[in-house]
N, C-alpha and C positions, 0 to 999 in steps of 0.2 A: 603453241597446240597447248604446251603445259599450263599457260598463263591462262589461255580459255578452259581448260579441265578444270583446274583451280575454281574460277570462277563461279563455272556450273555447280561445281561441290560443294563451294558454300551457300549457295542460292541453294540448293538441296536441302540443306539442314537449316535454313533460315526458313523455308517453307515448310520443313517437316515440323519446326517448332512451333510456326503457326497455326498450322493446322491440328497439332497435338493440343496444344493451350485451346483452341476450339472447342474441341470435343471432350476436353475436359471440364472446362466451365460452363459447356450446356449441359452437361450432364449434371453437375451440381447446381447450377441456376438455371433450370431450363424456361422459367417464366420472366426473367429478371436481366434480360440481355438484350443489347441490339448491335447491329453488324455496323464498322466503319471500315472504309478503302483504304488500303496502304498499296502503294505502287512499288513495285520492286525495280531493280537496275533492266531487267528484261522486259520491264513494263509489261509486265503481267500482273491483274490484281488480286491480291488476297485478301479475304475476308477474316476477319477477328474481330473477337469482343473488345467492345470497350467497356471498363470494367467500374462504372459506378457504383452499382448496386453492390459491387463487392468491398470497393474503400468503404461506402457509409457501415458493411457490417463490420471491416478490420477496426474504424473509429467507435462503432458501440462496443467492439471488446475490449480496445484501449481505454474506453470511460466506466466499463465495468470493472477494471482493473484497478482505477483510483491512482494510478502511477506515483502521484508524490507521496502516498501514504506507503506504499512497501519501500520505495527509495528511502525513506525518513528510516524505516524498520533496518535496512541494509546499514543505513549509517551510523545507526547505534549499536549495531553488530561490530562494526570496526572501532567506534569507541570504547567498545567493551574490550578487543583486545588489544586496544592501545592504554586503556586505562590497568589491564592487568600485565600488561609487559613493560611496561614504562616507556614502549617507543614501538613502533609499525612491526605488524606482524610482514611474513615474506608475501609477496605479491599472488601468488598461488595461495596463501591460506585467506589471503583477505577477500580475493575476488569468488573463491568456493566458498565463505560464509558470509559475502555479500548475497550472492544471486542465489542462496539455497534459502535465507531467509527473505528476499525478495520476492522469489516465485512464490514460498507457500503464505507468504501474507495477501499476494496479490491471489491466488488460489482461494484463501477464505474470504476473501471481500467479494470476488463474486459470486462465491457460494451464497453469501450474503443479501443478495441481490436476488438470486434463484429463489430463497425461501420467503424475501420481503416481500413479493411481488403485491399482493393486495394491501401492504400499507404503502409502498410505492406509488401506487397509483392515484392515495390522495396526498400523501406529501411530499412525491418527487415525481411527478407525473412525465417530467422529464428525461427520465433517468433510462438507461437503453432498452431494457425488455418491457415497461408499462408505453413508450413511446415505439416499440416493435421494430426497432431498429436488431433486437439478437432476439433470438426465442428462447424460451426458458431451457429448450434440450439443449439448444448452442452454448449458453450459458454453462450447462453442467459439465458438457464435454470441455469444454474451454477449462474449466478449474479443475478438472481430473488431471487435465493433460499439465496446466500448471503445476499441481501437487506435484505429480510422476517426474519432472523434472527438479523442480527442488529437492526431493528426497533420493536423487541421484547424486546430486551436488553435494549434501550433507553425507553420502554415505563416501564420497571420494575425501572428506576430512577423515571421517574416524567411525567407528560403530556407535560411540558414545554420543558423537553429533548426530548422527542417524537417529537413536535412537531420543534424544532432546526435541529435535524437529518433529518425530512420530507425535510424541506429547502435546506440542504446541498444536499441530495438525489437530488432533482429537479433540483437545478444548476449543479450539476455533469450530468444528463441526459441531459440537456437544451445543455450543453456544447458539449458534445460526438455527439449529433442527429444534432445539428445547428450553433452553435457558434464556433468549432473547426476550419473552416476555415475562420474567423472572424479577425484572425490575434491578432493584441495588446488588442482588447475586451475579446475575447478568454483564453489570457495568463491572464488577469487580474482578472478573472472570476474564473481561478485553483487557483490564489494565494491566493484569500480572501477566499475561501471553506479552504487552506490550516493554512491559520492566524485564521479562525474563530475554528481550534481546540482546541486552546488555549481557547476562548472564551464559547468553548463547556465545557470545565474542569471546568471554573468558575463555568458557568451555573448548571453544573453538582451537584455542592455542593450549589447554591443557592445563588451565588455572581457573577452575569453575569457581573457587569460594574465596577470591580477591573482596577484602574488605572495601576496597573503594568502588569496586565495579559492582557489587549490591548496594552500597549507598545510590549509586546513580540510578541503579534500578529502581528503587524506591522512589526518586523523583522522578522517573518516567513513568512510572504507574500511578503516580498520584497524580502528576499533570492528564494522563486518561483518563483518569476516574473522572477527575471535574469535567473533562470534555464531555464525557458517555452523560453525565448526570444534565449538564446544560444543553447537550443535543437531544435527550430525553424530551425537556421542556418544551423545544421546538417543535415535538412531535406528537403532543397530546392528540390531537386529532385522529392522526392515522392510527396512533397506538390503541386508541379505544375501543380500535376495529377488532383487534386482536385480545382484547382483555388484559391488556399489560398490566403489570403490579409496579410501575415504575413512579419514582418518587412524585415527580409531575402529578401523573394522576392522582396517586394515594391523598397528596399532603398541597397540591396546588404548584401552579407553574413558578409563583415568586417563591418560596418555599425553597424548592429542588435549585432554582438560579442562586439563593442564598448560602446553599450547603455546597455548592459547585465552587462560588467565591471563597468560602472559607477554606476549601482543600488547596484554592491555587495561592492565596496567603501564605498557606502551611509552606507549601512550595516555595516561595520568597524566602521565607524567615530559615527553613532547612539549607539553604544555598551556602549559607554561613559557614557551615559544617566543617567542611574540608580544609578548612583555612584556618580555624578555629585547631583543628586537629592537625593542623600543618599536612595535610595530604598533597596538597597543590601549592604551586610557587604563586605569587603576588600575581604575576601575569596574566593568569588565568581568573583573572577579577573581570577580564573584558567579555570573553564569551558568557561567563555567568553574568553578568551587568546587562547582556545583552535578552538573555533568555528572563531575568528579570521585569525586564522594561517591556516585553512583550508581553508579559502576566500583566502586569499592574496597570498599564496604557488601557488597554482593551476594556478591564472588570468595569467602571461604572457605567460604560456603553453596554456592556452585555445585561446589565440589569435595569437598565430604562429604555432600551432600544425595541423596535418590533421585530418579528421574527426573521424577515429577510436582514436585518441588520443584524441581529444577534448572530447569524449564522455565519456571517462575515466577521464579526470578533471572533467566534470560538477559532475560525480556522485561522487567521492573524496569531494566536495563541501556539497554534499547534508548527506553524512555519516558523515562527519566531524563536521556539524552543528550539527545531531543527537548525537553523542561522547557528544559534550559540552553538550548536555542538560542531556545526561546519568549523566554526572560528575555532574551536579546542583544538580539533584535530589539524588545521592550518598552522596553530602555534607549534603544536608538537613535530608539525613536519619542519618548519623554521628551525627549531632547536636542534633535530638531528643534522 
């Protein structure tokens, strides 16, 4: 009798779960569901939702956050900690700092798509909002949710870290809301935010004014500035709809790409400074070389290719720089 009672208790719990799931999802998605049949141990048939529309919604939200970019920002924070301390921070400090910037960066990127719907209809119609995978209101709610989580994680580090993240959030909001059309000033706002991820890493361990941290912050900011200007050169058609003052619109695509290339080349030259100043051991030439090659190799293609290929080269530069940072962290891990 005890086994029989246990079986029916488990079945009742399972049935309750299925029925509750059905009611909740039916409430939130009344027009986007259909029923499938699940047979339980008692041979009763329970109808539950097949969640294909929900899966598409989740996929759209993930695409909005552009996970690789927040991940890169989080890696830069950890890199800032390593540069400031000369070793790894504690696991808790690393996780909190990484997650706070990851979530805030994702929030700002989602907000970017929210404000950028009209130009994305021209420049990127496959994006989740123009393709109607996600509605604008859903994107806004998701952005606010990510932002709240990011602020909570930063508060758990320190009040100074929270203040730092609030400033980054305000810069991101102002860029998306007002300065996106300003051209070079907007590009500089974004690149400064990227560079400040290194400084935030130092700040998260109580060392915000370390020289080498600020140097790598400058490198990261310049790489992002070059990418921003090059990306504007690919977005002329859509940006013209919002009266953008980008370098590409004011002076032409070729001019913008040349400026972008000069910035990238200046980064390659600057990467020799840590070794001249004896800030880094020779073994760190490996990640620096990876970063430099990932910048130099795509440059010729960036200047000569069509829009689709140029976007690919811009992405190579970004991912190559991130790989260099990851190798740097790996070497530090091996040394310790």
